[in-house]
Backbone as a printed PyTorch tensor [residue, N CA C, xyz], in Angstrom:
tensor([[[ 0.8220, -1.1870, -0.0160],
         [ 0.0180, -0.0740,  0.0620],
         [ 0.9120,  1.2790,  0.0590]],

        [[ 0.6630,  2.2280, -0.9450],
         [ 1.2660,  3.3710, -0.9520],
         [ 0.8180,  4.4540,  0.0680]],

        [[ 1.4730,  5.2650,  0.5880],
         [ 1.0180,  6.3670,  1.4550],
         [ 1.5280,  7.5130,  0.6290]],

        [[ 0.4670,  8.4410,  0.3480],
         [ 0.7380,  9.6010, -0.3830],
         [ 0.7530, 10.7890,  0.6090]],

        [[ 1.7500, 11.6420,  0.4800],
         [ 1.9700, 12.8020,  1.3180],
         [ 1.8180, 14.1000,  0.5180]],

        [[ 1.1480, 14.9850,  1.2750],
         [ 1.0450, 16.3340,  0.7520],
         [ 2.1710, 17.0550,  1.1770]],

        [[ 3.0250, 17.5460,  0.3440],
         [ 4.2620, 18.2710,  0.5450],
         [ 4.2510, 19.7010,  0.4510]],

        [[ 4.7820, 20.4590,  1.3280],
         [ 4.7830, 21.9320,  1.4250],
         [ 6.2670, 22.4450,  1.4880]],

        [[ 6.3780, 23.6800,  0.9090],
         [ 7.6490, 24.2730,  1.3630],
         [ 7.5790, 24.7430,  2.8880]],

        [[ 8.5800, 25.2890,  3.3740],
         [ 8.5460, 25.5460,  4.9450],
         [ 7.7840, 26.8880,  5.1040]],

        [[ 7.3510, 27.6630,  4.1480],
         [ 6.3300, 28.6480,  4.3100],
         [ 4.9600, 28.2300,  4.2860]],

        [[ 4.7950, 26.8110,  4.1240],
         [ 3.3030, 26.3590,  3.8100],
         [ 2.6320, 26.4610,  2.5560]],

        [[ 3.4430, 26.6290,  1.4820],
         [ 2.8800, 26.5770,  0.2270],
         [ 2.8700, 25.1420, -0.3060]],

        [[ 1.7820, 24.7420, -0.8660],
         [ 1.5880, 23.4180, -1.3090],
         [ 2.5380, 23.1420, -2.4540]],

        [[ 3.4150, 22.1570, -2.6280],
         [ 4.2470, 21.7390, -3.6090],
         [ 3.8140, 20.7780, -4.5400]],

        [[ 3.3640, 19.5880, -3.8720],
         [ 3.0070, 18.3900, -4.6130],
         [ 2.5410, 17.2290, -3.7320]],

        [[ 1.9090, 16.1550, -4.2130],
         [ 1.6830, 15.0160, -3.5800],
         [ 2.7720, 13.9560, -3.9220]],

        [[ 3.2260, 13.2870, -2.9840],
         [ 4.3800, 12.3580, -3.3950],
         [ 4.3890, 11.1210, -2.4140]],

        [[ 4.8140, 10.0150, -2.8490],
         [ 4.8410,  8.6950, -2.1390],
         [ 5.7420,  9.0250, -0.9450]],

        [[ 5.3410,  8.3560,  0.1460],
         [ 6.0140,  8.5420,  1.4550],
         [ 7.5380,  8.2030,  1.3350]],

        [[ 7.7830,  6.9330,  0.8940],
         [ 9.1260,  6.5100,  0.8730],
         [ 9.9670,  7.3070, -0.0400]],

        [[ 9.5500,  7.7630, -1.1530],
         [10.3010,  8.6110, -2.0290],
         [10.5560,  9.9590, -1.4500]],

        [[ 9.6030, 10.5370, -0.7160],
         [ 9.6950, 11.8600, -0.0950],
         [10.8290, 11.6370,  0.9900]],

        [[10.7700, 10.7160,  1.8130],
         [11.7120, 10.6280,  2.9650],
         [13.1520, 10.2380,  2.4210]],

        [[13.2760,  9.6530,  1.3290],
         [14.5890,  9.3470,  0.7460],
         [15.2100, 10.7510,  0.1600]],

        [[14.4600, 11.3360, -0.3190],
         [14.7730, 12.8540, -0.8610],
         [15.0910, 13.7820,  0.2120]],

        [[14.4000, 13.7160,  1.3240],
         [14.6970, 14.5920,  2.3390],
         [15.9320, 14.2520,  3.1830]],

        [[16.0610, 12.9180,  3.3030],
         [17.3800, 12.4980,  3.9800],
         [18.5480, 12.9180,  3.1740]],

        [[18.5480, 12.6970,  1.8670],
         [19.6500, 13.0530,  1.0670],
         [19.9130, 14.5380,  1.1300]],

        [[18.7920, 15.3570,  0.9110],
         [18.9840, 16.8140,  1.0090],
         [19.6240, 17.3090,  2.2780]],

        [[19.1550, 16.7190,  3.4350],
         [19.6340, 17.0090,  4.8410],
         [21.1740, 16.5950,  4.8930]],

        [[21.4850, 15.4770,  4.4860],
         [22.8790, 15.0430,  4.6370],
         [23.7760, 15.8340,  3.5580]],

        [[23.3430, 16.4860,  2.4010],
         [24.0690, 17.2650,  1.6360],
         [24.1970, 18.7710,  2.0580]],

        [[22.9570, 19.2560,  2.6500],
         [22.9530, 20.7780,  2.9110],
         [22.8090, 21.0240,  4.4110]],

        [[22.4490, 20.1260,  5.1180],
         [22.2960, 20.2620,  6.6890],
         [20.9910, 20.7950,  7.0580]],

        [[20.0290, 20.9020,  6.0500],
         [18.8450, 21.4230,  6.3400],
         [17.7900, 20.8170,  5.2740]],

        [[16.4760, 21.0760,  5.5120],
         [15.5220, 20.6300,  4.5800],
         [14.7780, 21.7660,  4.1340]],

        [[14.2500, 21.6200,  2.8160],
         [13.3080, 22.6760,  2.3470],
         [11.9910, 22.3910,  2.1950]],

        [[11.3440, 21.0860,  2.5360],
         [10.0580, 20.8190,  2.3930],
         [ 9.6380, 20.0830,  3.5890]],

        [[ 8.2020, 20.0190,  3.9340],
         [ 7.6410, 19.3360,  5.0580],
         [ 6.4530, 18.7360,  4.5360]],

        [[ 5.7720, 17.8710,  5.5460],
         [ 4.5020, 17.1100,  5.2700],
         [ 3.4960, 17.6370,  6.2070]],

        [[ 2.3640, 17.9490,  5.6310],
         [ 1.2680, 18.4670,  6.3330],
         [ 0.2640, 17.3880,  6.5910]],

        [[-0.2330, 16.5020,  5.6270],
         [-1.1250, 15.4800,  5.6790],
         [-0.6900, 14.2530,  5.0970]],

        [[-1.2240, 13.2080,  5.6620],
         [-0.9040, 11.9150,  5.0330],
         [-2.2830, 11.3010,  4.3780]],

        [[-2.2510, 10.9060,  3.1580],
         [-3.4770, 10.2510,  2.4230],
         [-3.1450,  8.8500,  2.2170]],

        [[-3.9180,  7.8880,  2.5290],
         [-3.8150,  6.5240,  2.4430],
         [-4.9880,  5.9690,  1.6480]],

        [[-4.8060,  5.6830,  0.2800],
         [-5.7380,  5.2140, -0.5480],
         [-6.2100,  3.6250, -0.0410]],

        [[-7.5340,  3.5280,  0.0230],
         [-8.0030,  2.3240,  0.3590],
         [-8.6710,  1.6440, -0.7230]],

        [[-8.1370,  0.3820, -1.1950],
         [-8.9260, -0.1530, -2.2740],
         [-9.6320, -1.3970, -1.8710]]])
């Protein structure tokens, strides 16, 4: 099951909906390279089939 996250910049502007695993992989990489992050998660959407 995929978890879809609504991602926002740090000012609260909506950026995109993204798979949880992909989002966290990108955030971890960004933090290790820059020492900070530029996006956050506001809501988690779980599609139920």
